N, C-alpha and C positions, 0 to 999 in steps of 0.2 A: 805683525808689524813689530819691529824690534824696539820701538819706543814705548810700547805698552807694558813692558815688564819692569817699570821703575820701582815697584814696591817689593819685588821678590829678588832674592839672590839665588844662586844655584841650589837646588834641593828644595825649593819653595819655602825657604826660611824667611820670615818677615824681617825686613830691616828696621832699624830704629827710625822713628818719625823724622828726626833731623837728617839722617842718612838718605832717606827717601826724598825729602825735599831738596837736599843738596844735589842729589842725582837728577831730580827733575829739573832743577835750575840749570845744571850743566848741560843737560840734553836740550833744554829750550834755547840756551845760548848757542849751542851747536846748530840748531835748526835755523835760528835767525841769521847766522853767518852764511849758511849754504842754501837757503830757500827764499823764494818770494813770499810775501805776506799771506797770500791765499793758501799756499802749501803749508805754511806754519799753522794757519787756522784749521785746515783740514786735518793735519797731523795731530794737533792738540785735541781736537774733538774726538778723533778716533782713539787716541791714547786714553783719554778720560773715560770714554764710553766703554772701552775694553776693561779698564781698571775697575769701574763701577760695576760692570757685569759680574766680576769675580767676587764682589762683596755681597753679603746677605742684606740688601737694602729693600725697603718696602716704600710704596708710594704714600703720600699723606692720606689719601683716601683709605687705603688698606689699614694704616695706623689708626685713623679715626674710627673705622669700623670695629677693629679689634678692641679699642678702648671702650666703645659702647657695649660690646659683648662682655668685657670684663666687669663693667659697672653692673650690668644686669646679673651676671653670675655671682658677684659679690653680694648683691642684695638678696638673691635667692638663697645663698649660703647662710647669710645672717638670719633669714626667716626660718630656715630649717634648723639652725642651732637653737633659736628661740623655742620652736616647737618641741625639739628633743628635750630641752630643759624643762618645759611644762610637763611633758609626759613622764620624765624622771621624777618630778615632784609628786605626781599622782600615784606612783608605784608604792605599794606598802613597804614599810621598812622591815626587812627580815633580818633575823639574827644569823650570823654565820654558823654553819654546822661544823662541829669538831671532827 
């Protein structure tokens, strides 16, 4: 669908946000002039769906899951750092050899 390409110009170079929104507004105005409301709604949904599918988005559930994994990983890392520091303190101090 030609309306779904509002974020990219030729060569897949990203437009500036203002350019993209201005382009979006112009296309929406064009749609309202030439289409009944149901067609506009369907076109907007298709355009947004296609635009979002090109982005690296995650669901809230995936984000929350990864946040929990990060919290557990950080706690594990801090525990390992603490244990390494304890072990380093127990090592005998040796003089460097010339």
